[in-house]
C-alpha positions, 0 to 999 in steps of 0.5 A: 439284541443278541442271537444267543438268548435261546441256545445259550447252552449250544457252546456248553461242553457236555455229553450232548454237544457231539451229537449231530443236530440232525440226530438231535432233531430226529430224537426230539421227534422220537420222544415227542411221537413216542409220548403221543403214542402212549395210551390214556392212563399208562402212567408208568410208561408216561414217566419214560419219556419225561425221565429221558428229557430229564436225564438228556438236560443233565447230560447237556448241562441245562439247568432244570430251573431253565427247562422248567421255566421255558416249558412253563408257558406252552405247558400252561396253554396246554392245560388251558386247552384241555381243561374242558375235558375234566368235565366233558369226558364220560365217567364216574363223578369224582368232584363238583365245581359249581355246576360242573361235574369232574369225571374220572375219565376227564382226570385221566385225559387231562393228566395223560395230555399233560404228561405226554405234552410235557415230555414233547415240550421239554424235548423241544425245549431242550433242542432249542437250548442246545442247538444253534438256529443255523445248525437247526436249520442245516439239520432240517435241510439234511433231513430233506426238508425243501430248500425254500422252507429252510431259506425262509426259516433261516432269514425269518430268524435273523430279520426277526432280531433286525425288526426288534432292534429297529423298534428299540431304536425308535422307542429310545428315540421317542423316549429321549424326546419325551414323546407320548405323554398321555394314554392316547399319545402313547397309543399313537407313538406305538402305532407310529413306531410299529409302522415305521419299524415295519417300513424300514424292515421291508426296505432293509429286506429289499436291499439285503435281497439285492445284496444276495443276488449280487453275491450268487444267491441261488435259493439255498443258504450255504452252511458255514459249519456243516455237521453231518449225521454220523454213525454214532449219532444215528446209533444213539437215535436208533437206540433211543427210538427202539426204547420208546417203541418198546415202552409204547408196545408194552403200554398197549399190550398191558 
């Protein structure tokens, strides 16, 4: 399995590529926090973070269909989690669904949650799609996240692919031998494949850890391609943050 099925637009020549990864992380946080700070029912102001995400995706040359497809699953979970607010929130009744009564207050809360969550999720999807994971880990390290956390994230990301490859190899080996003919046999086969993959994964992790220690590993993974936060990227993040702060203040004063 390759390492670029998520960040497949990281090498695309676009206006977002010169921006430092740390600035992209800060910009994503600014959009998420700005959207979350908007009061429920501020429909016009809620369009600003969404339009910013759509504009940045166009600058980054990430297709809108890809952005929507990757954001659809977490957005669906958000809609499912907030659906109960439609009938639990106080307000005037606007519709009846069986024994439940939908209120206007519930519609406002759910609509606001979807718009704010859509902006935050879209910004996160855009960040992951345009930033390599090693650069993302390096950005978190530059933003003073504890070294043990960034090292664990980097190693977990790499071992996830190794574990997936191990399971794929075991599954191909079992399929080539016509293993797992019935339902019970297939279940037992999958349990055996999972157990074997975990065992092999733990053994490989021990070998990798010993190899890292032999090569002078001190607890922090070195960066091969550092991208420090420059003045231009910091200025872009500051402008974005000020814009979102102005939108939030305007929404709360209206």
